[in-house]
N, C-alpha and C positions, 0 to 999 in steps of 0.2 A: 882445380886440383881434384884428384881422386883420393878420397880419404876413407880409410877403413876404421870403423868405430866398434870397439868392444864395449858393450853397455848401452847399445842403441835402444833397448827396450826399457831403460830407466828414464825417469823424468828429465835428468840432465842430458843423457845421450840422445833422447828424442828431440829435445830442443836444439841441440847441436846439429843434428841431421837437418832439421827444418831451416836453420840459419845457413847451413852450407848450401842447401838447395836454393834458397833465396839469393845467395851470392853467386850462383852459377856453377857451383862445385858439385861433385858427384859423391854422395855419402854411400859407403858400403857397410851394411850392418852385419856383424858376426852374431848369429843367433843359434840357439840350441834346439829349437823345435820348428816343425813345418808350419804350425799355426802362427808362430811369430813371423815366419817368412811371408805368409799371406798378408799379414797386417803391414809389413814393410812395403810390399809391392803396392798395396792400396795407398800408401803414403808417398809413393814414387821414390822409395829408398831401395837400392839394390841389395837383396839379402844374400848371405852366404851361410848355409846351414852347416854347422860343425858337428861331427860325431865324436864327442869327448870320450866315449867308451872304446873307441878304436885305438889301435896301436900306431896309427899313422898321422897323429895330430899335427906333427911338424910338416908333413907333406901337404895336409889340408891347408894349413896356414900359408904355406908358400904359394899354393894355388890362389888363395884369397888375395894375397899381396901382389900378385903379378900385375905390373902396370900401375902400381899405386904410388902416390906422391908422399903420403903421410899416414901414420898410424896413431890412433888416440885410444888410450886405456882410460875409459871413463866409467869403469865398473869396479867391482870388488877385486882385490888382488889375491884373494884366496877362494873361499867357498861361499861368498855372499851373492846376492842377486846380480845376475848378469855376468858373473865370473865364469872361468872355464871349468869350475867344478872341483870336487875333492880329488879327482884322479890326477890333477895337475899340481905338482908341488910348488912350482913358481911360475904363475902365468906371466909375470913381467919378464922373466928370463926367457920364456918360450917365445913370447911375442917379439922381444928384441932380437933374438937369434934369427927368427924367420925374417924379420925386417932387414937385418944386415945381410943375410944370404940372398935376399931379393934386390939388394941395392936401394932400399928405401931409407933415406937419410933422416927424414923428420919423424920424431917420436915425442908425443906429449902424454904425460901421465897426470891424471888428477888424483892428488893425494888427499889425506885427511888426518890431521894430527889431533883434532878435537871434534869428535862427532857431537851432534846435537843431543839435547837432554833425553828425547825419546829413544834415540839409538843407544845412548849410554845406559839407560835403564834396561833396554832389551838385552844388551850385551852382558850386563851384570858382572859376574866374575870373569867373563871373557874379555873385558875391556882392555886389560893390559896386553893380552895376546893380540887383540885387534890392532892396537897401536904399534906393537912390535912388528906385526905383519906389514903394516904400512911403511914403517921405517926400513924394513928389510927390502921391500919392493923398490923404494926410492934408491937405496944403495945399489941395487942391481942396475937400475936405469942409469945412475950417475957414472957407473963404471963402463958403460958401453961406448964404442966408437961410433956414435950417432950424433946428429944434431938434435939433442934432447932438450926437453923443457919439462920440469916438474912444477905443477900449479897446485898450491895449497890454499884452497878457499876457506873462508869462514864457514860457519854452519849454514848449510844450504836451506833456503826457504822457497816457498811458492809465491812470494810477494811479486807484484808486477815489476818488470825490469826497468831500471832507471837509465841505462845507457852510460852510466858512470861507475867508476870503482876507485879504490885506493890500492895501488900495487906497490909492493916493496920487495926488493931482491933479498932472498934468503930469510924472509920473515917466517915466523911460526904463529899459527892461529892461537888466539887467547880467548878466554871466557868473554862472551858478549859479541865476538866477531860474527858477522852474518854476511851472506851474499845470496841474492836471488838466483835460482837456477837459470833464469833467462840471462842475467848478466854474466854468470859463470860460463854459460855456453858461448856467449859473444866474446868473452875473454879468451876461451880456447880457440875460437875461429881467428881471433886477432893475432895470437902468438903464432898460429900456423901461417897465416898470410904474410906476417911481418918477419918471419924467420927468427923469432925471439928464442933464446936459449937460456939455460940456467934454472935456478930455483926461484920461484916467485910466490909471494903470499898476496892474495887478493881478497878484499873485503869491501863492504859498502863504502863509497866515497864520492868525491865530487869531480874527479878527473874523467873526461870523456875516454871511453875504453880504447879508442883508436890511438890515443896519445899516452895511455897510462903505463905502457911497458917499454918506454924508450929511455929509461934510466935517468 
């Protein structure tokens, strides 16, 4: 598969790109700076530099999506790290529209209904707005005529991956739920390759990831 990843410069997106490469797939990283593109090439990831200050972002996205099999939104859905920036009111909507226009059926969004303690502290009074932003982005994705999947992980950690998860359809993260970034990246790759759709909650568990999303 050829998979476009928004958020490839994040800890999660970088791991996903590495797993895709290891599986023989081609990750394409949407990046905002030439310096990021250089790092992507060094990691054998194909970069596509976006000019988010331009008026033709939709045209740029369509160029990036040409010949693509899937799109993964593994970054902020608003103005956070790896997102499309403040100039874009709804990154999820813009990505979905470009995917549909280019005939890309598979779309995976990594959501977050309960950020970790450090992120909650950093957000402060903006926590409610952050959660509302995530919910709004999910609603956008769920309304699309795409083969979409929304993955709600537990709090992401840098713990070593276990290769196992607990996956539940339509689940919502709760206090204490965790998932390593490595296992989350493998979960994304799994729902892509297996064609899994719908809303799923994934947290640390005992089921091998390749079997966890089969209902």
